[in-house]
N, C-alpha and C positions, 0 to 999 in steps of 0.2 A: 118631158118624154116619159112615157110609161113603159116599164120593162117587166117582163115575166119570164123567168127561166132563160132559156136560150132564144126565146122569141122576143123580138123588139119591134115596137111600133111607135110612131110619133103621132100624137093627138094634140090639137091646140087646146090645152087646158088652162083656164085662167080663173083665179080666185081673187075676187076684189076685196079691198079693205072693208067694204060694207058687209060682205059675206063673213069675213073674219069677225067683225064687230058683232054681227048677229049671232054667230056661234058663241062668242064670249058672253054676250048678254043672256043667252039661253041656258047658261050653266047655273044651277042652283048655288046660292051663296051659302053653302053648307059643306063642311069638310067631310060629311058622311054621305055625300052624293054617290049614287050607283056609278060603277065604272062606265056604263054606256052614256051617262049624263055629263061626262068630263070632256074636255076640249079635244084631246087626241082622237078618241073614237068618233066624235062628231065630225072632225075634219076628215077622217078616213071615209065616213059615209058620204060626205059632200063630194070628195074626190071620186068615189065610186060612181055616184050619180052623174058626175060630169063625164066620166069615161064611158058610161052606158049610152050616152048620147051618140057615141062614135062606133059602137060595136053591137053586134047582134047576139052574141053568146053571153050567157050569164057570167058574172064575175064571181069566181069561187075562191079568190085569193085576196090577200091584203095589198093595197096599193102602196101603203107606207109600211116600213119595217116595224115590227113590234119590239125590236131591240133598240134600246135607248142610244147605244153607241152608234148604230147605223144612222139613226135619225140625227144625231149630233153631227156626224160627218156630212150628211146631206145639207143641214142648215149652214154649216161652215163654208160650203161652196157659195153661199149667197151673202154672207156677212163679211164685209171687207175691213171693217174696223170696229172697235168697241163703241164708238159713237152711234152705231146703227142699232144698238141694243137699248131698249127702253130702260130707264133708270130704275123703275119699279122691279124689273126682273133682276137687275144687278143687286139691288137692295135685298131682295128675297134670298138670293144665293149667299150673300154676305151673312144674313141672319142664320141661314141653315149651317154655314161653316162655323159660326161662332157658338153654336149650341152643342 
């Protein structure tokens, strides 16, 4: 479901694992990549493209929140247990916490 302000509409938006893999593979393997080359902005563009298929007006707002805490809450609605999180992600956070 895509929400904007007090308006709410339901669009059948699907992102396949292949599309996610394509996004990940398109990210430069470089820690100095531009912000628009990183995963989250690319995902934002993909979702906007998918929403544009269902509406006529231009999208002038973000589909995903730019706030990390909002994004975390959204993700937690879909993660039922720690086993659903890739071990590489868990390892990365463990390294961040230990530095």
